[in-house]
C-alpha positions in Angstrom: -15.0 6.3 -13.6 -14.6 7.5 -10.0 -17.0 6.5 -7.2 -18.6 10.0 -7.1 -19.2 10.1 -10.9 -20.5 6.6 -10.8 -23.0 7.5 -8.1 -24.2 10.5 -10.2 -24.6 8.3 -13.3 -26.6 5.7 -11.4 -28.8 8.2 -9.6 -29.4 10.1 -12.9 -30.7 6.9 -14.5 -33.0 6.2 -11.6 -34.3 9.8 -11.6 -34.9 9.5 -15.3 -36.9 6.3 -14.8 -39.0 7.9 -12.0 -39.6 11.0 -14.1 -40.7 8.9 -17.1 -43.0 6.8 -14.8 -44.4 10.1 -13.3 -45.3 11.4 -16.8 -46.8 8.2 -17.8 -48.8 7.9 -14.6 -50.4 11.3 -14.9 -51.3 10.7 -18.5 -52.9 7.3 -17.6 -54.5 8.1 -14.3 -55.6 11.8 -14.7 -55.8 11.9 -18.5 -53.4 14.8 -18.6 -51.8 15.7 -22.0 -48.0 15.3 -22.3 -47.2 18.9 -21.4 -49.5 18.9 -18.3 -48.0 15.5 -17.2 -44.4 16.8 -17.5 -45.4 20.0 -15.6 -47.0 18.0 -12.8 -44.1 15.5 -12.5 -41.6 18.2 -12.2 -43.7 20.1 -9.5 -44.1 16.8 -7.6 -40.5 15.7 -7.7 -39.1 19.1 -6.9 -41.8 19.8 -4.1 -41.9 23.5 -5.0 -45.6 23.6 -4.0 -47.3 25.2 -6.9 -51.0 24.4 -7.6 -51.7 21.3 -9.7 -53.1 21.6 -13.2 -56.5 20.6 -11.9 -57.8 18.7 -8.9 -56.5 15.2 -8.5 -58.6 12.1 -8.2 -58.1 9.7 -5.3 -55.9 7.5 -7.4 -54.0 10.6 -8.6 -53.3 11.7 -5.0 -52.0 8.2 -4.0 -49.8 8.2 -7.1 -48.5 11.7 -6.2 -47.6 10.7 -2.7 -45.7 7.6 -3.9 -43.9 9.8 -6.5 -42.9 12.3 -3.9 -41.5 9.5 -1.5 -39.6 7.7 -4.2 -38.1 10.9 -5.7 -37.4 13.2 -2.8 -34.5 11.4 -1.2 -32.9 10.4 -4.5 -33.2 13.9 -5.9 -31.5 15.3 -2.8 -28.8 12.7 -3.1 -28.3 13.6 -6.7 -27.9 17.3 -5.9 -25.4 16.5 -3.1 -23.3 14.3 -5.3 -23.2 17.0 -8.1 -22.3 19.7 -5.6 -19.7 17.4 -4.0 -17.6 16.9 -7.2 -17.1 20.6 -7.4 -16.3 21.2 -3.7 -14.0 18.2 -3.5 -12.2 18.9 -6.7 -13.4 15.7 -8.5 -14.6 17.8 -11.4 -11.1 19.2 -12.0 -9.6 15.8 -11.7 -12.1 14.4 -14.2 -11.3 17.2 -16.7 -7.6 16.7 -16.2 -8.0 12.9 -16.9 -10.1 13.6 -20.0 -7.6 16.0 -21.6 -4.7 13.7 -20.5 -6.4 10.8 -22.3 -7.0 12.9 -25.3 -3.4 14.0 -25.5 -2.1 10.4 -25.1 -4.3 9.1 -27.9 -2.6 11.6 -30.3 0.9 10.5 -29.3 3.1 8.6 -31.7 6.6 7.3 -31.3 6.6 8.3 -27.7 8.5 6.5 -24.9 6.8 4.8 -22.0 8.8 4.5 -18.7 7.4 2.0 -16.2 8.5 2.9 -12.7 9.6 6.3 -11.4 12.2 5.2 -8.9 15.9 6.2 -9.1 16.6 4.5 -12.4 13.3 5.5 -13.9 13.7 9.1 -12.9 17.2 9.3 -14.4 15.9 7.8 -17.6 13.0 10.2 -17.8 15.1 13.2 -17.0 17.7 12.4 -19.8 14.9 11.7 -22.3 13.2 15.0 -21.6 16.5 16.8 -22.0 16.6 15.3 -25.5 13.1 16.7 -26.1 11.5 13.2 -26.2 7.8 12.7 -25.4 7.5 10.5 -22.3 4.7 8.7 -20.5 5.3 7.5 -16.9 3.4 4.6 -15.4 3.8 4.1 -11.6 1.4 2.7 -9.0 2.9 4.7 -6.2 1.0 7.9 -6.0 3.4 9.3 -3.4 6.4 9.1 -5.7 4.6 10.9 -8.5 3.3 13.7 -6.2 6.6 14.0 -4.3 7.6 17.7 -4.2 11.2 16.8 -5.2 9.8 15.6 -8.5 7.7 18.7 -9.1 10.0 20.4 -11.6 10.4 17.4 -13.8 6.7 16.6 -13.7 5.8 20.1 -15.1 7.5 19.3 -18.4 5.1 19.7 -21.3 6.5 16.5 -23.0 5.7 14.5 -19.9 2.4 12.6 -19.1 1.9 10.6 -15.8 -0.4 7.6 -15.5 -1.1 6.2 -12.0 -1.6 2.4 -12.4 -0.1 -1.1 -12.7 2.2 -1.2 -15.7 1.8 -5.0 -16.0 -2.0 -4.5 -16.6 -2.9 -4.6 -20.2 -5.5 -1.8 -19.7 -3.0 0.5 -18.2 -0.5 0.0 -21.1 -3.3 0.7 -23.5 -4.0 3.9 -21.6 -0.4 4.8 -22.3 -1.0 4.2 -26.0 1.6 1.4 -26.1 0.5 0.4 -29.7 1.9 3.6 -31.1 4.9 3.9 -28.8 8.4 3.8 -30.0 10.0 2.3 -26.9 9.2 1.0 -23.5 11.6 1.1 -20.5 10.7 -1.0 -17.4 12.8 0.0 -14.5 11.1 -1.8 -11.6 13.4 -3.6 -9.0 11.3 -6.7 -9.1 12.3 -9.0 -12.0 8.9 -10.8 -12.1 7.1 -7.6 -12.6 9.4 -6.5 -15.3 9.0 -9.9 -17.0 5.2 -9.5 -16.9 5.4 -6.0 -18.4 7.7 -7.2 -21.1 5.4 -10.0 -22.1 2.3 -7.8 -22.1 3.8 -4.9 -24.0 5.3 -7.2 -26.6 2.0 -8.9 -27.1 0.3 -5.5 -27.6 3.1 -4.1 -29.9 5.3 -6.5 -31.9 7.6 -3.6 -33.1 8.1 -1.7 -29.9 11.7 -1.5 -28.6 11.7 -2.9 -25.0 14.5 -2.2 -22.5 14.3 -3.8 -19.1 16.1 -3.6 -15.9 17.2 -6.9 -14.2 18.4 -7.5 -10.7 19.2 -11.2 -10.9 21.4 -12.5 -13.6 19.3 -15.7 -13.7 16.4 -13.6 -15.0 18.4 -12.3 -18.0 17.5 -15.2 -20.4 13.8 -15.1 -19.3 13.5 -11.5 -20.2 15.1 -12.1 -23.5 12.8 -14.9 -24.3 9.8 -12.7 -23.2 10.7 -10.1 -25.8 13.1 -7.6 -24.2 15.5 -6.1 -26.9 18.0 -4.8 -24.3 18.5 -5.8 -20.7 20.4 -3.6 -18.2 21.8 -4.9 -14.9 22.7 -1.7 -12.8 25.1 -3.7 -10.5 27.2 -5.0 -13.5 27.1 -1.6 -15.2 28.2 0.2 -12.0 30.9 -2.3 -11.3 32.4 -2.1 -14.8 32.3 1.7 -14.6 34.2 1.7 -11.3 36.9 -0.7 -12.8 37.2 1.6 -15.8 37.6 4.6 -13.6 40.7 3.0 -12.1 42.3 1.9 -15.4 41.2 4.6 -17.9 39.5 7.4 -15.9 39.9 10.1 -18.7 38.0 7.9 -21.2 35.1 7.5 -18.7 35.0 11.2 -18.0 35.1 12.0 -21.7 32.2 9.6 -22.5 30.2 11.1 -19.6 30.9 14.6 -20.8 29.8 13.5 -24.3 26.5 12.0 -23.0 25.8 15.1 -20.8 26.4 17.5 -23.7 24.3 15.4 -26.1 21.3 17.3 -27.4 23.0 20.7 -26.6 26.1 21.3 -28.8 27.0 17.7 -29.8 25.0 14.6 -30.9 25.9 10.9 -31.2 23.1 9.8 -33.5 22.0 6.6 -35.2 20.9 6.8 -38.8 19.2 3.8 -40.5 20.2 3.4 -44.1 16.6 2.1 -44.9 15.5 5.7 -44.3 18.0 7.2 -46.8 17.4 7.9 -50.4 17.8 4.8 -52.7 20.9 6.4 -54.4 23.0 5.5 -51.4 22.5 1.7 -51.6 25.9 0.1 -52.4 27.7 3.5 -52.0 30.9 3.4 -50.0 31.7 5.5 -46.9 34.3 7.3 -49.0 31.7 8.1 -51.7 29.6 9.9 -49.0 32.5 12.0 -47.7 30.4 13.0 -44.8 33.2 14.8 -43.0 33.9 17.2 -45.9 30.3 17.9 -46.8 28.7 18.3 -43.3 31.6 18.3 -40.7 30.1 15.2 -39.0 32.0 11.9 -38.6 31.0 8.2 -39.0 32.4 6.5 -35.9 30.6 3.2 -36.1 28.5 0.9 -38.2 26.0 -1.8 -37.5 25.8 -4.4 -40.3 22.6 -6.2 -41.2 23.8 -9.3 -39.5 24.1 -7.5 -36.1 27.9 -7.1 -36.3 29.3 -3.8 -35.0 32.2 -2.0 -36.7 34.1 0.8 -35.0 35.8 3.4 -37.1 34.8 1.6 -40.3 37.1 1.6 -43.4 36.2 4.1 -46.1 35.8 1.3 -48.8 32.9 -0.4 -47.0 29.8 -0.4 -49.0 26.5 0.4 -47.3 23.6 -2.0 -47.3 19.9 -1.0 -46.8 19.8 -2.8 -43.5 22.9 -1.2 -42.1 22.9 1.6 -39.5 25.3 4.5 -39.2 26.6 6.0 -35.9 27.4 9.6 -36.6 29.1 12.1 -34.2 28.8 15.9 -34.7 27.1 19.1 -33.7 23.4 19.5 -33.8 23.7 21.7 -37.0 26.1 19.1 -38.6 23.7 16.2 -37.9 20.7 18.1 -39.1 22.5 19.1 -42.3 23.5 15.5 -42.9 19.9 14.2 -42.4 18.6 16.8 -44.7 21.1 15.9 -47.5 20.8 12.2 -47.1 16.9 12.2 -47.0 16.6 14.6 -50.0 18.5 12.4 -52.4 20.5 15.4 -53.6 23.6 14.6 -51.4 25.9 14.1 -54.3 24.8 17.3 -55.9 25.9 19.3 -52.8 29.3 21.0 -53.0 29.2 22.4 -49.5 
């Protein structure tokens, strides 16, 4: 709650107390009925100057003076505060926060990005291009309101929270318990470590990817619960070396990543999500290339081993994951067939 709304809340409670005391006082001192007491209390607190219900006793006059003195300044402060939230724009901010909170509570399988610096901005931009729902957490209000970020911040799939991502309350505001993944891209390893620890404690199943600046922090982040750790300096150095030795491969992979989500997709399919009829089937049995046009280019076995261009006689296990390359239509067709359980009935 902002300072302005907190002041209104407190002054409202005090006014309610004074009003109740006024009603009770007139009933006790002047023997007014409830309606008369309410009428006199409102007249007195608002100082509009209408004639009292009937002449007041000495005690009633003293009570009225005390009621005017105690309520007049507070009533004026209350009206000033209410007017101020409309003039200063606090009402619009409050409404915006309310609808943002309501929208976040409905999110599921969204991605939280902690930090909107160079790495965070790039990650957010790529995720939005893939039509993913993203929640940004950053404590630097200037970065979030920067005009250069205006276009990306208008995206309907993006929600921004201003706050400390290492704070449990802030992560709960981002609905971390229902999030699919969390990316922490801060340049400070200690802050990333704290975010990883807190988010892992709040959601045991969330996928956590963290940036690291110092290689000595790598193991600490792993122990804290990070699934993947990225060191930009190492990645950048490896890319530079690859550009010298195999530049066309690098350019091809970059082209593939840039086109992903447009006319080509490299997608991961978990065998646990497929129909039961595929368990113990071989890659040759699936004949994915013929039926859908897509290609299996890799396989991750249940023990974590990766296989590139796997042999056709390899049997699929429920814990395996397929890496499939194809156009958007080809991937969607493959998913539809595999999830329906009628894959082997298809002749297309």
